[in-house]
C-alpha positions as CSV (number, residue, x, y, z in Angstrom):
1,M,73.9,120.1,138.0
2,F,70.4,119.1,138.4
3,F,69.2,121.2,135.5
4,N,71.1,118.8,133.2
5,A,68.0,116.8,133.0
6,I,65.6,119.7,132.7
7,L,67.8,121.3,130.0
8,L,68.1,118.1,127.9
9,G,64.4,117.8,128.0
10,A,64.1,121.4,126.8
11,L,66.4,120.8,124.0
12,V,64.4,117.9,123.0
13,Y,61.3,120.0,122.6
14,A,63.2,122.2,120.4
15,S,64.5,119.4,118.2
16,A,61.0,117.9,117.9
17,D,59.8,121.1,116.4
18,N,63.0,121.5,114.3
19,A,63.4,124.8,116.1
20,L,66.6,124.1,118.3
21,P,68.8,127.3,118.1
22,Q,71.7,126.7,115.8
23,D,74.2,127.8,118.5
24,F,73.1,125.0,120.9
25,T,75.4,122.0,121.0
26,R,73.8,118.7,120.2
27,C,75.2,115.5,121.8
28,R,74.6,112.0,120.5
29,Q,74.3,108.7,122.2
30,K,77.0,106.9,120.3
31,D,79.6,109.6,120.6
32,P,82.5,108.0,122.6
33,K,82.9,111.4,124.3
34,L,79.2,111.8,125.0
35,N,80.0,112.6,128.8
36,D,82.4,115.3,127.8
37,C,80.0,116.7,125.2
38,L,77.2,117.0,127.9
39,K,79.6,118.4,130.4
40,S,80.2,121.5,128.2
41,A,76.9,121.6,126.4
42,V,74.5,121.9,129.4
43,P,76.1,124.8,131.2
44,D,76.5,126.6,127.9
45,A,72.8,126.2,127.0
46,L,71.7,127.2,130.5
47,K,73.5,130.5,130.0
48,R,71.6,131.1,126.9
49,M,68.3,130.3,128.6
50,K,68.4,132.7,131.6
51,Q,65.3,134.5,130.4
52,G,63.8,131.3,128.9
53,I,62.7,130.6,125.4
54,S,59.0,131.2,125.1
55,S,58.9,129.6,121.5
56,L,60.2,126.3,123.0
57,S,58.1,126.4,126.2
58,V,61.5,126.7,128.2
59,P,60.8,128.3,131.6
60,Q,62.9,131.2,132.9
61,M,66.0,129.9,134.5
62,E,67.2,133.1,136.4
63,P,65.8,133.0,138.8
64,L,64.0,129.6,139.1
65,H,60.5,130.0,140.7
66,V,59.2,127.4,143.1
67,S,55.7,127.8,144.6
68,G,56.6,126.5,148.0
69,M,58.1,123.8,150.3
70,N,58.0,122.6,153.9
71,I,61.0,121.8,156.0
72,D,60.9,120.0,159.2
73,S,63.8,119.1,161.5
74,G,63.0,117.2,164.7
75,A,66.3,115.8,166.0
76,G,69.6,117.0,167.2
77,P,70.5,120.6,168.3
78,V,68.3,122.2,165.7
79,V,64.6,121.7,165.9
80,I,62.8,123.9,163.4
81,T,59.6,123.9,161.3
82,Q,59.8,126.1,158.2
83,N,57.3,126.9,155.5
84,Y,58.6,128.7,152.4
85,K,56.5,130.2,149.6
86,N,57.2,132.3,146.6
87,I,60.6,130.9,146.2
88,K,63.2,132.3,143.9
89,I,66.5,130.5,143.3
90,H,69.3,132.7,141.8
91,G,72.7,131.7,140.4
92,L,71.9,128.3,139.0
93,T,72.7,129.3,135.4
94,D,76.2,130.1,136.4
95,S,76.9,126.5,137.4
96,V,79.7,124.5,135.8
97,L,79.7,120.8,135.5
98,T,82.8,119.1,136.8
99,T,81.8,115.5,136.0
100,Y,79.1,113.9,133.9
101,K,78.3,110.2,133.7
102,A,75.5,109.1,131.4
103,D,74.7,105.3,131.7
104,L,72.0,105.2,129.3
105,K,71.7,101.3,129.2
106,H,70.7,101.4,132.9
107,Y,68.7,104.7,132.6
108,R,71.0,106.6,135.0
109,L,72.6,110.1,135.0
110,K,75.2,111.3,137.6
111,T,76.8,114.6,137.6
112,D,78.7,117.0,139.9
113,S,78.5,120.7,139.5
114,I,79.8,123.8,141.3
115,T,77.8,126.9,141.6
116,P,79.8,130.1,142.6
117,K,76.8,131.7,144.4
118,M,73.3,130.3,144.9
119,E,70.6,132.5,146.7
120,F,67.4,131.1,148.0
121,I,65.0,133.9,148.6
122,A,61.5,133.3,149.8
123,D,58.6,134.2,152.1
124,Y,59.0,132.2,155.3
125,V,57.3,131.2,158.5
126,M,59.4,129.6,161.0
127,N,59.3,128.2,164.6
128,G,61.6,126.1,166.7
129,R,64.8,126.3,168.6
130,I,68.6,126.2,167.8
131,L,70.6,124.7,170.6
132,V,68.8,126.2,173.7
133,L,67.6,129.4,172.0
134,P,64.0,129.6,170.7
135,I,63.5,131.1,167.2
136,Q,60.3,132.2,165.5
137,G,59.5,134.6,162.8
138,K,57.5,135.4,159.6
139,G,59.2,137.4,156.7
140,I,61.7,137.1,153.9
141,A,64.5,134.6,154.2
142,N,67.7,134.6,152.2
143,I,69.9,131.5,152.3
144,T,73.1,132.1,150.2
145,M,75.5,129.1,149.5
146,V,79.0,130.2,148.2
147,N,80.9,127.7,146.0
148,L,78.2,125.2,146.2
149,V,79.2,121.6,145.0
150,V,76.0,119.7,144.0
151,K,76.0,115.9,143.5
152,H,73.1,114.6,141.3
153,D,72.0,111.0,140.9
154,L,69.1,110.5,138.5
155,I,67.7,107.0,138.5
156,G,65.3,106.3,135.6
157,E,63.3,103.4,134.2
158,P,62.0,102.8,130.7
159,I,58.4,103.5,129.9
160,L,57.0,102.2,126.5
161,R,54.3,104.3,125.1
162,D,53.1,104.5,121.5
163,G,56.0,102.6,120.2
164,S,58.5,104.8,121.9
165,V,60.7,104.5,125.0
166,Y,60.6,107.3,127.7
167,M,63.0,107.7,130.4
168,H,61.0,108.3,133.6
169,I,62.9,109.5,136.6
170,R,61.7,107.4,139.5
171,D,64.3,108.7,142.0
172,Y,66.3,112.0,142.1
173,K,69.0,112.2,144.7
174,V,70.9,115.4,145.4
175,K,73.6,116.4,147.9
176,F,74.8,120.0,148.6
177,I,78.2,120.7,149.8
178,P,78.6,124.5,150.2
179,K,82.0,126.0,151.2
180,K,80.1,128.8,153.0
181,V,76.6,129.4,154.0
182,V,75.1,132.9,154.9
183,L,71.6,133.1,156.5
184,H,69.4,136.1,157.0
185,F,65.8,136.2,158.1
186,T,63.7,139.5,158.3
187,N,61.1,140.1,161.0
188,L,62.2,137.6,163.5
189,F,60.5,137.7,166.9
190,N,57.6,139.7,165.6
191,G,59.9,142.5,164.3
192,D,62.0,143.0,167.4
193,K,65.1,144.3,165.7
194,R,67.5,143.8,168.6
195,L,66.5,140.2,169.1
196,G,66.3,139.6,165.2
197,D,69.9,141.0,164.8
198,Q,71.3,138.9,167.6
199,M,69.7,135.8,166.1
200,N,71.0,136.4,162.6
201,L,74.4,137.0,164.1
202,F,74.2,133.8,165.9
203,L,72.8,131.9,162.9
204,N,75.8,133.0,160.9
205,Q,78.4,132.3,163.6
206,N,77.0,128.7,163.7
207,S,76.0,128.4,160.1
208,E,77.7,125.2,159.5
209,L,76.0,123.5,162.4
210,V,72.6,125.0,161.4
211,F,72.8,124.1,157.8
212,N,74.2,120.6,158.4
213,E,71.2,119.9,160.8
214,L,68.8,121.1,158.1
215,K,70.6,119.9,155.0
216,D,68.9,116.6,154.5
217,S,65.6,118.2,154.8
218,Y,66.5,120.7,152.2
219,E,67.9,118.2,149.9
220,K,64.9,116.0,150.2
221,A,62.4,118.9,149.4
222,L,64.5,120.2,146.5
223,S,65.0,116.8,145.0
224,S,61.3,116.3,144.9
225,V,60.9,119.7,143.0
226,F,63.7,118.8,140.6
227,Q,62.2,115.3,140.0
228,D,58.8,116.7,139.3
229,V,60.0,119.3,136.8
230,T,62.2,116.7,135.1
231,N,59.5,114.3,134.6
232,K,57.2,116.9,133.2
233,I,59.7,116.9,130.2
234,F,61.1,113.3,130.2
235,D,57.5,111.8,130.3
236,K,56.6,113.7,127.2
237,V,59.7,113.3,125.2
238,P,61.1,110.1,123.9
239,M,64.5,109.1,125.2
240,K,66.0,108.9,121.5
241,D,65.2,112.6,121.2
242,I,66.8,113.6,124.4
243,F,69.9,111.6,123.7
244,L,70.2,111.9,119.9
245,E,70.7,108.9,117.9
246,D,73.0,108.8,114.8
């Protein structure tokens, strides 16, 4: 999943200080089964890091906190402007990697993962329309994706600094493919319970349409967040320490 990059950077922080927990799996560049090693090592380490590891400056992973993001959709049957703050993303540490391809010569990482249940909970402000129905509100949003397949493509470039090569991620592409999406927004239509209940019912009856119309915006916004967090580590830690050399 997208935390493969973040996690590998966190592991590097540990190894640089000789403080990597003994039960963490180490993967080496020249291992002919490097991809298999990473495919199992990353989810295992994520589970051990749900509460974070303060001594290694590893942030809390369950839930992941994001300060905010804006989502705009201006075409098709769904036209909505959304602002999210105080975002908490639950369930990422339960993800399992199904494929992992590390092309270190070309500074590229590609991986697919599946997350049984990912919950996106945040304060929201929303205004727009779905089909012919207006929608507006300000409250708490809960967007739950069930059996979420995530495809990640991290495109890096080498940066030489102080005699070491760093793998800067210049582009982070992500695709979400959920089996099911459940949407719930509190305080729609200024707290009108009848209209709010009807709209939440309508949203879930048409969740595939709604999500597909907004998916590109969500992917773009979250990709930017993941890229920024990843580079905070990758820009500080030499590549040879992220992918260990023999």
